[in-house]
N, CA, C and O atoms as a Maestro MAE file, in Angstrom:
{
 s_m_m2io_version
 :::
 2.0.0
}

f_m_ct {
 s_m_title
 :::
 protein
 m_atom[340] {
  # First column is atom index #
  i_m_mmod_type
  r_m_x_coord
  r_m_y_coord
  r_m_z_coord
  i_m_residue_number
  s_m_chain_name
  s_m_pdb_residue_name
  s_m_pdb_atom_name
  i_m_atomic_number
  :::
  1 25 -191.122 31.109 19.676 1 A "MET " " N  " 7
  2 3 -190.180 30.050 19.370 1 A "MET " " CA " 6
  3 2 -189.795 30.079 17.887 1 A "MET " " C  " 6
  4 15 -188.635 29.874 17.531 1 A "MET " " O  " 8
  5 25 -190.792 30.338 17.031 2 A "GLU " " N  " 7
  6 3 -190.510 30.385 15.597 2 A "GLU " " CA " 6
  7 2 -189.612 31.560 15.243 2 A "GLU " " C  " 6
  8 15 -188.790 31.466 14.331 2 A "GLU " " O  " 8
  9 25 -189.768 32.670 15.968 3 A "ALA " " N  " 7
  10 3 -188.915 33.834 15.713 3 A "ALA " " CA " 6
  11 2 -187.462 33.510 16.044 3 A "ALA " " C  " 6
  12 15 -186.550 33.910 15.321 3 A "ALA " " O  " 8
  13 25 -187.252 32.787 17.136 4 A "LEU " " N  " 7
  14 3 -185.896 32.383 17.517 4 A "LEU " " CA " 6
  15 2 -185.305 31.429 16.483 4 A "LEU " " C  " 6
  16 15 -184.143 31.573 16.104 4 A "LEU " " O  " 8
  17 25 -186.087 30.462 16.026 5 A "GLN " " N  " 7
  18 3 -185.617 29.525 15.005 5 A "GLN " " CA " 6
  19 2 -185.293 30.249 13.709 5 A "GLN " " C  " 6
  20 15 -184.309 29.927 13.044 5 A "GLN " " O  " 8
  21 25 -186.109 31.217 13.353 6 A "SER " " N  " 7
  22 3 -185.869 31.987 12.133 6 A "SER " " CA " 6
  23 2 -184.575 32.784 12.251 6 A "SER " " C  " 6
  24 15 -183.776 32.825 11.315 6 A "SER " " O  " 8
  25 25 -184.369 33.422 13.414 7 A "TRP " " N  " 7
  26 3 -183.146 34.213 13.610 7 A "TRP " " CA " 6
  27 2 -181.916 33.310 13.565 7 A "TRP " " C  " 6
  28 15 -180.913 33.655 12.940 7 A "TRP " " O  " 8
  29 25 -181.992 32.166 14.219 8 A "ILE " " N  " 7
  30 3 -180.859 31.238 14.238 8 A "ILE " " CA " 6
  31 2 -180.563 30.726 12.829 8 A "ILE " " C  " 6
  32 15 -179.398 30.602 12.451 8 A "ILE " " O  " 8
  33 25 -181.597 30.429 12.056 9 A "SER " " N  " 7
  34 3 -181.347 29.924 10.700 9 A "SER " " CA " 6
  35 2 -180.731 30.998 9.810 9 A "SER " " C  " 6
  36 15 -179.985 30.674 8.886 9 A "SER " " O  " 8
  37 25 -181.024 32.251 10.067 10 A "LYS " " N  " 7
  38 3 -180.439 33.340 9.283 10 A "LYS " " CA " 6
  39 2 -179.027 33.710 9.747 10 A "LYS " " C  " 6
  40 15 -178.218 34.184 8.950 10 A "LYS " " O  " 8
  41 25 -178.732 33.497 11.022 11 A "HIS " " N  " 7
  42 3 -177.450 33.897 11.608 11 A "HIS " " CA " 6
  43 2 -176.757 32.676 12.226 11 A "HIS " " C  " 6
  44 15 -176.486 32.654 13.426 11 A "HIS " " O  " 8
  45 25 -176.479 31.683 11.415 12 A "LYS " " N  " 7
  46 3 -175.928 30.426 11.918 12 A "LYS " " CA " 6
  47 2 -174.563 30.614 12.588 12 A "LYS " " C  " 6
  48 15 -174.349 30.135 13.701 12 A "LYS " " O  " 8
  49 25 -173.655 31.297 11.925 13 A "LEU " " N  " 7
  50 3 -172.311 31.454 12.484 13 A "LEU " " CA " 6
  51 2 -172.321 32.299 13.748 13 A "LEU " " C  " 6
  52 15 -171.582 32.012 14.690 13 A "LEU " " O  " 8
  53 25 -173.143 33.330 13.781 14 A "THR " " N  " 7
  54 3 -173.259 34.154 14.985 14 A "THR " " CA " 6
  55 2 -173.798 33.319 16.142 14 A "THR " " C  " 6
  56 15 -173.326 33.434 17.273 14 A "THR " " O  " 8
  57 25 -174.785 32.480 15.852 15 A "SER " " N  " 7
  58 3 -175.365 31.621 16.888 15 A "SER " " CA " 6
  59 2 -174.332 30.656 17.446 15 A "SER " " C  " 6
  60 15 -174.230 30.475 18.660 15 A "SER " " O  " 8
  61 25 -173.573 30.043 16.560 16 A "ILE " " N  " 7
  62 3 -172.557 29.078 17.003 16 A "ILE " " CA " 6
  63 2 -171.453 29.794 17.779 16 A "ILE " " C  " 6
  64 15 -170.993 29.290 18.803 16 A "ILE " " O  " 8
  65 25 -171.029 30.955 17.304 17 A "GLY " " N  " 7
  66 3 -170.002 31.724 18.006 17 A "GLY " " CA " 6
  67 2 -170.463 32.169 19.381 17 A "GLY " " C  " 6
  68 15 -169.695 32.122 20.341 17 A "GLY " " O  " 8
  69 25 -171.707 32.600 19.480 18 A "THR " " N  " 7
  70 3 -172.256 33.008 20.771 18 A "THR " " CA " 6
  71 2 -172.331 31.824 21.718 18 A "THR " " C  " 6
  72 15 -171.988 31.944 22.894 18 A "THR " " O  " 8
  73 25 -172.771 30.699 21.220 19 A "LEU " " N  " 7
  74 3 -172.836 29.487 22.040 19 A "LEU " " CA " 6
  75 2 -171.448 29.098 22.529 19 A "LEU " " C  " 6
  76 15 -171.265 28.746 23.695 19 A "LEU " " O  " 8
  77 25 -170.465 29.167 21.623 20 A "TRP " " N  " 7
  78 3 -169.088 28.796 21.974 20 A "TRP " " CA " 6
  79 2 -168.547 29.736 23.051 20 A "TRP " " C  " 6
  80 15 -167.965 29.282 24.036 20 A "TRP " " O  " 8
  81 25 -168.736 31.041 22.867 21 A "ALA " " N  " 7
  82 3 -168.243 32.016 23.846 21 A "ALA " " CA " 6
  83 2 -168.947 31.851 25.190 21 A "ALA " " C  " 6
  84 15 -168.322 31.986 26.241 21 A "ALA " " O  " 8
  85 25 -170.239 31.562 25.157 22 A "SER " " N  " 7
  86 3 -170.983 31.335 26.403 22 A "SER " " CA " 6
  87 2 -170.480 30.091 27.129 22 A "SER " " C  " 6
  88 15 -170.349 30.082 28.353 22 A "SER " " O  " 8
  89 25 -170.204 29.058 26.368 23 A "ALA " " N  " 7
  90 3 -169.692 27.824 26.976 23 A "ALA " " CA " 6
  91 2 -168.315 28.050 27.592 23 A "ALA " " C  " 6
  92 15 -168.022 27.525 28.666 23 A "ALA " " O  " 8
  93 25 -167.473 28.824 26.921 24 A "ILE " " N  " 7
  94 3 -166.146 29.134 27.491 24 A "ILE " " CA " 6
  95 2 -166.317 29.895 28.795 24 A "ILE " " C  " 6
  96 15 -165.682 29.569 29.797 24 A "ILE " " O  " 8
  97 25 -167.175 30.910 28.782 25 A "GLY " " N  " 7
  98 3 -167.408 31.698 29.993 25 A "GLY " " CA " 6
  99 2 -167.963 30.864 31.128 25 A "GLY " " C  " 6
  100 15 -167.521 30.993 32.270 25 A "GLY " " O  " 8
  101 25 -168.930 30.007 30.824 26 A "ALA " " N  " 7
  102 3 -169.524 29.158 31.863 26 A "ALA " " CA " 6
  103 2 -168.500 28.177 32.418 26 A "ALA " " C  " 6
  104 15 -168.447 27.950 33.626 26 A "ALA " " O  " 8
  105 25 -167.689 27.598 31.543 27 A "SER " " N  " 7
  106 3 -166.679 26.644 32.006 27 A "SER " " CA " 6
  107 2 -165.611 27.341 32.848 27 A "SER " " C  " 6
  108 15 -165.178 26.810 33.871 27 A "SER " " O  " 8
  109 25 -165.192 28.525 32.418 28 A "LEU " " N  " 7
  110 3 -164.209 29.283 33.217 28 A "LEU " " CA " 6
  111 2 -164.787 29.659 34.576 28 A "LEU " " C  " 6
  112 15 -164.097 29.576 35.593 28 A "LEU " " O  " 8
  113 25 -166.044 30.069 34.593 29 A "ALA " " N  " 7
  114 3 -166.681 30.419 35.869 29 A "ALA " " CA " 6
  115 2 -166.772 29.202 36.781 29 A "ALA " " C  " 6
  116 15 -166.499 29.294 37.978 29 A "ALA " " O  " 8
  117 25 -167.153 28.070 36.215 30 A "TYR " " N  " 7
  118 3 -167.243 26.844 37.011 30 A "TYR " " CA " 6
  119 2 -165.875 26.438 37.546 30 A "TYR " " C  " 6
  120 15 -165.737 26.085 38.717 30 A "TYR " " O  " 8
  121 25 -164.869 26.489 36.683 31 A "ASN " " N  " 7
  122 3 -163.526 26.092 37.116 31 A "ASN " " CA " 6
  123 2 -162.945 27.053 38.136 31 A "ASN " " C  " 6
  124 15 -162.178 26.631 39.002 31 A "ASN " " O  " 8
  125 25 -163.284 28.328 38.060 32 A "SER " " N  " 7
  126 3 -162.755 29.268 39.045 32 A "SER " " CA " 6
  127 2 -163.431 29.063 40.398 32 A "SER " " C  " 6
  128 15 -162.810 29.281 41.439 32 A "SER " " O  " 8
  129 25 -164.698 28.647 40.393 33 A "ARG " " N  " 7
  130 3 -165.388 28.357 41.655 33 A "ARG " " CA " 6
  131 2 -164.845 27.092 42.303 33 A "ARG " " C  " 6
  132 15 -164.780 26.992 43.528 33 A "ARG " " O  " 8
  133 25 -164.459 26.137 41.485 34 A "SER " " N  " 7
  134 3 -163.971 24.869 42.033 34 A "SER " " CA " 6
  135 2 -162.455 24.867 42.188 34 A "SER " " C  " 6
  136 15 -161.855 23.813 42.397 34 A "SER " " O  " 8
  137 25 -161.831 26.037 42.088 35 A "ALA " " N  " 7
  138 3 -160.369 26.117 42.187 35 A "ALA " " CA " 6
  139 2 -159.883 25.723 43.579 35 A "ALA " " C  " 6
  140 15 -158.750 25.264 43.727 35 A "ALA " " O  " 8
  141 25 -160.709 25.893 44.584 36 A "LYS " " N  " 7
  142 3 -160.303 25.532 45.946 36 A "LYS " " CA " 6
  143 2 -160.180 24.023 46.105 36 A "LYS " " C  " 6
  144 15 -159.340 23.539 46.863 36 A "LYS " " O  " 8
  145 25 -161.020 23.282 45.388 37 A "ARG " " N  " 7
  146 3 -160.984 21.820 45.483 37 A "ARG " " CA " 6
  147 2 -159.845 21.232 44.653 37 A "ARG " " C  " 6
  148 15 -159.161 20.309 45.097 37 A "ARG " " O  " 8
  149 25 -159.646 21.759 43.468 38 A "SER " " N  " 7
  150 3 -158.585 21.239 42.601 38 A "SER " " CA " 6
  151 2 -157.843 22.430 41.973 38 A "SER " " C  " 6
  152 15 -158.265 22.968 40.949 38 A "SER " " O  " 8
  153 25 -156.761 22.818 42.590 39 A "PRO " " N  " 7
  154 3 -156.042 23.991 42.079 39 A "PRO " " CA " 6
  155 2 -155.378 23.686 40.728 39 A "PRO " " C  " 6
  156 15 -154.520 22.809 40.624 39 A "PRO " " O  " 8
  157 25 -155.793 24.423 39.710 40 A "LEU " " N  " 7
  158 3 -155.221 24.299 38.373 40 A "LEU " " CA " 6
  159 2 -154.620 25.641 37.978 40 A "LEU " " C  " 6
  160 15 -155.057 26.702 38.423 40 A "LEU " " O  " 8
  161 25 -153.610 25.557 37.135 41 A "LYS " " N  " 7
  162 3 -153.041 26.787 36.601 41 A "LYS " " CA " 6
  163 2 -154.075 27.447 35.694 41 A "LYS " " C  " 6
  164 15 -154.917 26.761 35.116 41 A "LYS " " O  " 8
  165 25 -154.020 28.766 35.565 42 A "PRO " " N  " 7
  166 3 -154.966 29.451 34.675 42 A "PRO " " CA " 6
  167 2 -154.894 28.950 33.228 42 A "PRO " " C  " 6
  168 15 -155.910 28.914 32.534 42 A "PRO " " O  " 8
  169 25 -153.709 28.570 32.779 43 A "SER " " N  " 7
  170 3 -153.604 28.065 31.404 43 A "SER " " CA " 6
  171 2 -154.356 26.742 31.248 43 A "SER " " C  " 6
  172 15 -154.979 26.502 30.214 43 A "SER " " O  " 8
  173 25 -154.302 25.892 32.257 44 A "LEU " " N  " 7
  174 3 -155.048 24.627 32.200 44 A "LEU " " CA " 6
  175 2 -156.552 24.863 32.274 44 A "LEU " " C  " 6
  176 15 -157.329 24.164 31.625 44 A "LEU " " O  " 8
  177 25 -156.961 25.861 33.076 45 A "ARG " " N  " 7
  178 3 -158.384 26.195 33.142 45 A "ARG " " CA " 6
  179 2 -158.884 26.653 31.774 45 A "ARG " " C  " 6
  180 15 -159.979 26.282 31.350 45 A "ARG " " O  " 8
  181 25 -158.085 27.454 31.094 46 A "LEU " " N  " 7
  182 3 -158.470 27.937 29.773 46 A "LEU " " CA " 6
  183 2 -158.543 26.789 28.764 46 A "LEU " " C  " 6
  184 15 -159.454 26.744 27.937 46 A "LEU " " O  " 8
  185 25 -157.594 25.875 28.833 47 A "ILE " " N  " 7
  186 3 -157.609 24.712 27.935 47 A "ILE " " CA " 6
  187 2 -158.852 23.858 28.187 47 A "ILE " " C  " 6
  188 15 -159.507 23.418 27.242 47 A "ILE " " O  " 8
  189 25 -159.174 23.626 29.451 48 A "HIS " " N  " 7
  190 3 -160.359 22.835 29.778 48 A "HIS " " CA " 6
  191 2 -161.628 23.545 29.327 48 A "HIS " " C  " 6
  192 15 -162.553 22.912 28.817 48 A "HIS " " O  " 8
  193 25 -161.671 24.857 29.516 49 A "ALA " " N  " 7
  194 3 -162.849 25.619 29.088 49 A "ALA " " CA " 6
  195 2 -163.012 25.521 27.575 49 A "ALA " " C  " 6
  196 15 -164.127 25.350 27.080 49 A "ALA " " O  " 8
  197 25 -161.914 25.627 26.843 50 A "ARG " " N  " 7
  198 3 -161.993 25.533 25.384 50 A "ARG " " CA " 6
  199 2 -162.466 24.144 24.949 50 A "ARG " " C  " 6
  200 15 -163.271 24.021 24.026 50 A "ARG " " O  " 8
  201 25 -161.967 23.106 25.610 51 A "MET " " N  " 7
  202 3 -162.386 21.743 25.268 51 A "MET " " CA " 6
  203 2 -163.876 21.548 25.535 51 A "MET " " C  " 6
  204 15 -164.575 20.935 24.727 51 A "MET " " O  " 8
  205 25 -164.370 22.067 26.668 52 A "HIS " " N  " 7
  206 3 -165.799 21.949 26.969 52 A "HIS " " CA " 6
  207 2 -166.624 22.692 25.924 52 A "HIS " " C  " 6
  208 15 -167.650 22.191 25.464 52 A "HIS " " O  " 8
  209 25 -166.171 23.884 25.553 53 A "ALA " " N  " 7
  210 3 -166.900 24.672 24.560 53 A "ALA " " CA " 6
  211 2 -166.906 23.972 23.198 53 A "ALA " " C  " 6
  212 15 -167.918 23.984 22.498 53 A "ALA " " O  " 8
  213 25 -165.795 23.374 22.831 54 A "GLN " " N  " 7
  214 3 -165.734 22.659 21.555 54 A "GLN " " CA " 6
  215 2 -166.652 21.445 21.562 54 A "GLN " " C  " 6
  216 15 -167.317 21.163 20.566 54 A "GLN " " O  " 8
  217 25 -166.692 20.735 22.665 55 A "ALA " " N  " 7
  218 3 -167.573 19.566 22.757 55 A "ALA " " CA " 6
  219 2 -169.032 19.989 22.643 55 A "ALA " " C  " 6
  220 15 -169.816 19.343 21.947 55 A "ALA " " O  " 8
  221 25 -169.398 21.075 23.324 56 A "LEU " " N  " 7
  222 3 -170.766 21.568 23.243 56 A "LEU " " CA " 6
  223 2 -171.092 22.034 21.826 56 A "LEU " " C  " 6
  224 15 -172.182 21.767 21.320 56 A "LEU " " O  " 8
  225 25 -170.165 22.721 21.192 57 A "THR " " N  " 7
  226 3 -170.380 23.192 19.828 57 A "THR " " CA " 6
  227 2 -170.550 22.025 18.869 57 A "THR " " C  " 6
  228 15 -171.426 22.059 18.005 57 A "THR " " O  " 8
  229 25 -169.731 20.999 19.008 58 A "LEU " " N  " 7
  230 3 -169.880 19.815 18.152 58 A "LEU " " CA " 6
  231 2 -171.223 19.131 18.370 58 A "LEU " " C  " 6
  232 15 -171.847 18.656 17.420 58 A "LEU " " O  " 8
  233 25 -171.663 19.082 19.621 59 A "ALA " " N  " 7
  234 3 -172.969 18.475 19.904 59 A "ALA " " CA " 6
  235 2 -174.089 19.280 19.249 59 A "ALA " " C  " 6
  236 15 -175.016 18.707 18.677 59 A "ALA " " O  " 8
  237 25 -174.003 20.605 19.333 60 A "VAL " " N  " 7
  238 3 -175.036 21.445 18.724 60 A "VAL " " CA " 6
  239 2 -174.998 21.322 17.203 60 A "VAL " " C  " 6
  240 15 -176.045 21.228 16.563 60 A "VAL " " O  " 8
  241 25 -173.800 21.322 16.624 61 A "LEU " " N  " 7
  242 3 -173.689 21.170 15.172 61 A "LEU " " CA " 6
  243 2 -174.231 19.818 14.711 61 A "LEU " " C  " 6
  244 15 -174.892 19.729 13.676 61 A "LEU " " O  " 8
  245 25 -173.950 18.777 15.474 62 A "SER " " N  " 7
  246 3 -174.473 17.450 15.134 62 A "SER " " CA " 6
  247 2 -176.002 17.441 15.201 62 A "SER " " C  " 6
  248 15 -176.670 16.891 14.326 62 A "SER " " O  " 8
  249 25 -176.536 18.051 16.243 63 A "GLY " " N  " 7
  250 3 -177.989 18.143 16.365 63 A "GLY " " CA " 6
  251 2 -178.598 18.941 15.223 63 A "GLY " " C  " 6
  252 15 -179.654 18.577 14.706 63 A "GLY " " O  " 8
  253 25 -177.942 20.026 14.826 64 A "ALA " " N  " 7
  254 3 -178.437 20.836 13.711 64 A "ALA " " CA " 6
  255 2 -178.389 20.049 12.407 64 A "ALA " " C  " 6
  256 15 -179.294 20.159 11.579 64 A "ALA " " O  " 8
  257 25 -177.339 19.258 12.222 65 A "ALA " " N  " 7
  258 3 -177.237 18.443 11.010 65 A "ALA " " CA " 6
  259 2 -178.343 17.399 10.961 65 A "ALA " " C  " 6
  260 15 -178.943 17.177 9.909 65 A "ALA " " O  " 8
  261 25 -178.613 16.761 12.084 66 A "VAL " " N  " 7
  262 3 -179.683 15.758 12.145 66 A "VAL " " CA " 6
  263 2 -181.031 16.420 11.883 66 A "VAL " " C  " 6
  264 15 -181.852 15.887 11.136 66 A "VAL " " O  " 8
  265 25 -181.260 17.576 12.492 67 A "TYR " " N  " 7
  266 3 -182.516 18.309 12.280 67 A "TYR " " CA " 6
  267 2 -182.667 18.686 10.811 67 A "TYR " " C  " 6
  268 15 -183.742 18.521 10.235 67 A "TYR " " O  " 8
  269 25 -181.602 19.188 10.206 68 A "HIS " " N  " 7
  270 3 -181.635 19.584 8.799 68 A "HIS " " CA " 6
  271 2 -181.923 18.374 7.904 68 A "HIS " " C  " 6
  272 15 -182.702 18.469 6.956 68 A "HIS " " O  " 8
  273 25 -181.293 17.247 8.209 69 A "TYR " " N  " 7
  274 3 -181.501 16.029 7.422 69 A "TYR " " CA " 6
  275 2 -182.963 15.601 7.473 69 A "TYR " " C  " 6
  276 15 -183.569 15.337 6.435 69 A "TYR " " O  " 8
  277 25 -183.536 15.532 8.683 70 A "TYR " " N  " 7
  278 3 -184.917 15.076 8.804 70 A "TYR " " CA " 6
  279 2 -185.899 16.095 8.251 70 A "TYR " " C  " 6
  280 15 -186.929 15.706 7.699 70 A "TYR " " O  " 8
  281 25 -185.618 17.388 8.380 71 A "ALA " " N  " 7
  282 3 -186.498 18.408 7.805 71 A "ALA " " CA " 6
  283 2 -186.479 18.321 6.282 71 A "ALA " " C  " 6
  284 15 -187.525 18.421 5.641 71 A "ALA " " O  " 8
  285 25 -185.302 18.136 5.702 72 A "GLN " " N  " 7
  286 3 -185.193 18.013 4.252 72 A "GLN " " CA " 6
  287 2 -185.876 16.739 3.765 72 A "GLN " " C  " 6
  288 15 -186.555 16.742 2.738 72 A "GLN " " O  " 8
  289 25 -185.692 15.668 4.500 73 A "ARG " " N  " 7
  290 3 -186.317 14.389 4.132 73 A "ARG " " CA " 6
  291 2 -187.842 14.494 4.204 73 A "ARG " " C  " 6
  292 15 -188.552 13.973 3.344 73 A "ARG " " O  " 8
  293 25 -188.328 15.169 5.230 74 A "ASN " " N  " 7
  294 3 -189.769 15.351 5.386 74 A "ASN " " CA " 6
  295 2 -190.322 16.211 4.256 74 A "ASN " " C  " 6
  296 15 -191.412 15.939 3.752 74 A "ASN " " O  " 8
  297 25 -189.589 17.240 3.855 75 A "ASP " " N  " 7
  298 3 -190.023 18.082 2.741 75 A "ASP " " CA " 6
  299 2 -190.086 17.289 1.438 75 A "ASP " " C  " 6
  300 15 -191.016 17.456 0.650 75 A "ASP " " O  " 8
  301 25 -189.094 16.424 1.214 76 A "GLU " " N  " 7
  302 3 -189.091 15.604 -0.001 76 A "GLU " " CA " 6
  303 2 -190.262 14.632 -0.015 76 A "GLU " " C  " 6
  304 15 -190.889 14.421 -1.053 76 A "GLU " " O  " 8
  305 25 -190.558 14.035 1.149 77 A "GLU " " N  " 7
  306 3 -191.687 13.108 1.221 77 A "GLU " " CA " 6
  307 2 -193.002 13.838 0.982 77 A "GLU " " C  " 6
  308 15 -193.905 13.294 0.346 77 A "GLU " " O  " 8
  309 25 -193.119 15.060 1.481 78 A "THR " " N  " 7
  310 3 -194.322 15.857 1.268 78 A "THR " " CA " 6
  311 2 -194.477 16.187 -0.205 78 A "THR " " C  " 6
  312 15 -195.578 16.117 -0.751 78 A "THR " " O  " 8
  313 25 -193.367 16.551 -0.851 79 A "ASP " " N  " 7
  314 3 -193.419 16.853 -2.281 79 A "ASP " " CA " 6
  315 2 -193.812 15.627 -3.099 79 A "ASP " " C  " 6
  316 15 -194.599 15.731 -4.040 79 A "ASP " " O  " 8
  317 25 -193.263 14.461 -2.739 80 A "MET " " N  " 7
  318 3 -193.594 13.232 -3.457 80 A "MET " " CA " 6
  319 2 -195.052 12.861 -3.280 80 A "MET " " C  " 6
  320 15 -195.688 12.414 -4.235 80 A "MET " " O  " 8
  321 25 -195.597 13.031 -2.097 81 A "SER " " N  " 7
  322 3 -196.997 12.681 -1.860 81 A "SER " " CA " 6
  323 2 -197.925 13.634 -2.616 81 A "SER " " C  " 6
  324 15 -199.010 13.233 -3.037 81 A "SER " " O  " 8
  325 25 -197.513 14.880 -2.789 82 A "MET " " N  " 7
  326 3 -198.325 15.829 -3.547 82 A "MET " " CA " 6
  327 2 -198.305 15.497 -5.029 82 A "MET " " C  " 6
  328 15 -199.290 15.738 -5.727 82 A "MET " " O  " 8
  329 25 -197.198 14.945 -5.523 83 A "GLU " " N  " 7
  330 3 -197.103 14.570 -6.929 83 A "GLU " " CA " 6
  331 2 -198.016 13.382 -7.252 83 A "GLU " " C  " 6
  332 15 -198.549 13.290 -8.358 83 A "GLU " " O  " 8
  333 25 -198.193 12.487 -6.297 84 A "HIS " " N  " 7
  334 3 -198.997 11.275 -6.508 84 A "HIS " " CA " 6
  335 2 -200.501 11.549 -6.421 84 A "HIS " " C  " 6
  336 15 -201.304 10.718 -6.846 84 A "HIS " " O  " 8
  337 25 -200.879 12.679 -5.887 85 A "GLU " " N  " 7
  338 3 -202.317 12.955 -5.719 85 A "GLU " " CA " 6
  339 2 -202.955 13.410 -6.977 85 A "GLU " " C  " 6
  340 15 -204.156 13.680 -6.998 85 A "GLU " " O  " 8
  :::
 }
 m_bond[339] {
  # First column is bond index #
  i_m_from
  i_m_to
  i_m_order
  :::
  1 1 2 1
  2 2 3 1
  3 3 4 2
  4 3 5 1
  5 5 6 1
  6 6 7 1
  7 7 8 2
  8 7 9 1
  9 9 10 1
  10 10 11 1
  11 11 12 2
  12 11 13 1
  13 13 14 1
  14 14 15 1
  15 15 16 2
  16 15 17 1
  17 17 18 1
  18 18 19 1
  19 19 20 2
  20 19 21 1
  21 21 22 1
  22 22 23 1
  23 23 24 2
  24 23 25 1
  25 25 26 1
  26 26 27 1
  27 27 28 2
  28 27 29 1
  29 29 30 1
  30 30 31 1
  31 31 32 2
  32 31 33 1
  33 33 34 1
  34 34 35 1
  35 35 36 2
  36 35 37 1
  37 37 38 1
  38 38 39 1
  39 39 40 2
  40 39 41 1
  41 41 42 1
  42 42 43 1
  43 43 44 2
  44 43 45 1
  45 45 46 1
  46 46 47 1
  47 47 48 2
  48 47 49 1
  49 49 50 1
  50 50 51 1
  51 51 52 2
  52 51 53 1
  53 53 54 1
  54 54 55 1
  55 55 56 2
  56 55 57 1
  57 57 58 1
  58 58 59 1
  59 59 60 2
  60 59 61 1
  61 61 62 1
  62 62 63 1
  63 63 64 2
  64 63 65 1
  65 65 66 1
  66 66 67 1
  67 67 68 2
  68 67 69 1
  69 69 70 1
  70 70 71 1
  71 71 72 2
  72 71 73 1
  73 73 74 1
  74 74 75 1
  75 75 76 2
  76 75 77 1
  77 77 78 1
  78 78 79 1
  79 79 80 2
  80 79 81 1
  81 81 82 1
  82 82 83 1
  83 83 84 2
  84 83 85 1
  85 85 86 1
  86 86 87 1
  87 87 88 2
  88 87 89 1
  89 89 90 1
  90 90 91 1
  91 91 92 2
  92 91 93 1
  93 93 94 1
  94 94 95 1
  95 95 96 2
  96 95 97 1
  97 97 98 1
  98 98 99 1
  99 99 100 2
  100 99 101 1
  101 101 102 1
  102 102 103 1
  103 103 104 2
  104 103 105 1
  105 105 106 1
  106 106 107 1
  107 107 108 2
  108 107 109 1
  109 109 110 1
  110 110 111 1
  111 111 112 2
  112 111 113 1
  113 113 114 1
  114 114 115 1
  115 115 116 2
  116 115 117 1
  117 117 118 1
  118 118 119 1
  119 119 120 2
  120 119 121 1
  121 121 122 1
  122 122 123 1
  123 123 124 2
  124 123 125 1
  125 125 126 1
  126 126 127 1
  127 127 128 2
  128 127 129 1
  129 129 130 1
  130 130 131 1
  131 131 132 2
  132 131 133 1
  133 133 134 1
  134 134 135 1
  135 135 136 2
  136 135 137 1
  137 137 138 1
  138 138 139 1
  139 139 140 2
  140 139 141 1
  141 141 142 1
  142 142 143 1
  143 143 144 2
  144 143 145 1
  145 145 146 1
  146 146 147 1
  147 147 148 2
  148 147 149 1
  149 149 150 1
  150 150 151 1
  151 151 152 2
  152 151 153 1
  153 153 154 1
  154 154 155 1
  155 155 156 2
  156 155 157 1
  157 157 158 1
  158 158 159 1
  159 159 160 2
  160 159 161 1
  161 161 162 1
  162 162 163 1
  163 163 164 2
  164 163 165 1
  165 165 166 1
  166 166 167 1
  167 167 168 2
  168 167 169 1
  169 169 170 1
  170 170 171 1
  171 171 172 2
  172 171 173 1
  173 173 174 1
  174 174 175 1
  175 175 176 2
  176 175 177 1
  177 177 178 1
  178 178 179 1
  179 179 180 2
  180 179 181 1
  181 181 182 1
  182 182 183 1
  183 183 184 2
  184 183 185 1
  185 185 186 1
  186 186 187 1
  187 187 188 2
  188 187 189 1
  189 189 190 1
  190 190 191 1
  191 191 192 2
  192 191 193 1
  193 193 194 1
  194 194 195 1
  195 195 196 2
  196 195 197 1
  197 197 198 1
  198 198 199 1
  199 199 200 2
  200 199 201 1
  201 201 202 1
  202 202 203 1
  203 203 204 2
  204 203 205 1
  205 205 206 1
  206 206 207 1
  207 207 208 2
  208 207 209 1
  209 209 210 1
  210 210 211 1
  211 211 212 2
  212 211 213 1
  213 213 214 1
  214 214 215 1
  215 215 216 2
  216 215 217 1
  217 217 218 1
  218 218 219 1
  219 219 220 2
  220 219 221 1
  221 221 222 1
  222 222 223 1
  223 223 224 2
  224 223 225 1
  225 225 226 1
  226 226 227 1
  227 227 228 2
  228 227 229 1
  229 229 230 1
  230 230 231 1
  231 231 232 2
  232 231 233 1
  233 233 234 1
  234 234 235 1
  235 235 236 2
  236 235 237 1
  237 237 238 1
  238 238 239 1
  239 239 240 2
  240 239 241 1
  241 241 242 1
  242 242 243 1
  243 243 244 2
  244 243 245 1
  245 245 246 1
  246 246 247 1
  247 247 248 2
  248 247 249 1
  249 249 250 1
  250 250 251 1
  251 251 252 2
  252 251 253 1
  253 253 254 1
  254 254 255 1
  255 255 256 2
  256 255 257 1
  257 257 258 1
  258 258 259 1
  259 259 260 2
  260 259 261 1
  261 261 262 1
  262 262 263 1
  263 263 264 2
  264 263 265 1
  265 265 266 1
  266 266 267 1
  267 267 268 2
  268 267 269 1
  269 269 270 1
  270 270 271 1
  271 271 272 2
  272 271 273 1
  273 273 274 1
  274 274 275 1
  275 275 276 2
  276 275 277 1
  277 277 278 1
  278 278 279 1
  279 279 280 2
  280 279 281 1
  281 281 282 1
  282 282 283 1
  283 283 284 2
  284 283 285 1
  285 285 286 1
  286 286 287 1
  287 287 288 2
  288 287 289 1
  289 289 290 1
  290 290 291 1
  291 291 292 2
  292 291 293 1
  293 293 294 1
  294 294 295 1
  295 295 296 2
  296 295 297 1
  297 297 298 1
  298 298 299 1
  299 299 300 2
  300 299 301 1
  301 301 302 1
  302 302 303 1
  303 303 304 2
  304 303 305 1
  305 305 306 1
  306 306 307 1
  307 307 308 2
  308 307 309 1
  309 309 310 1
  310 310 311 1
  311 311 312 2
  312 311 313 1
  313 313 314 1
  314 314 315 1
  315 315 316 2
  316 315 317 1
  317 317 318 1
  318 318 319 1
  319 319 320 2
  320 319 321 1
  321 321 322 1
  322 322 323 1
  323 323 324 2
  324 323 325 1
  325 325 326 1
  326 326 327 1
  327 327 328 2
  328 327 329 1
  329 329 330 1
  330 330 331 1
  331 331 332 2
  332 331 333 1
  333 333 334 1
  334 334 335 1
  335 335 336 2
  336 335 337 1
  337 337 338 1
  338 338 339 1
  339 339 340 2
  :::
 }
}
């Protein structure tokens, strides 16, 4: 798990791009399977896939920002407690 976290922290843009491309592919696959229930034009399927991928990317970026904030805050508190000892 630590190796994955280390790789992601070193390759942030690659990780986000891979996640975005995976989300587009998954959304397109889902929409093509459900095409019999709700027939959409291919252009609309692509637009919906892009919107789903963007929403997922924003959620991941928000989670990363929150994680970074709390990790930085925890590091500062650790440094302050070491100064007081």
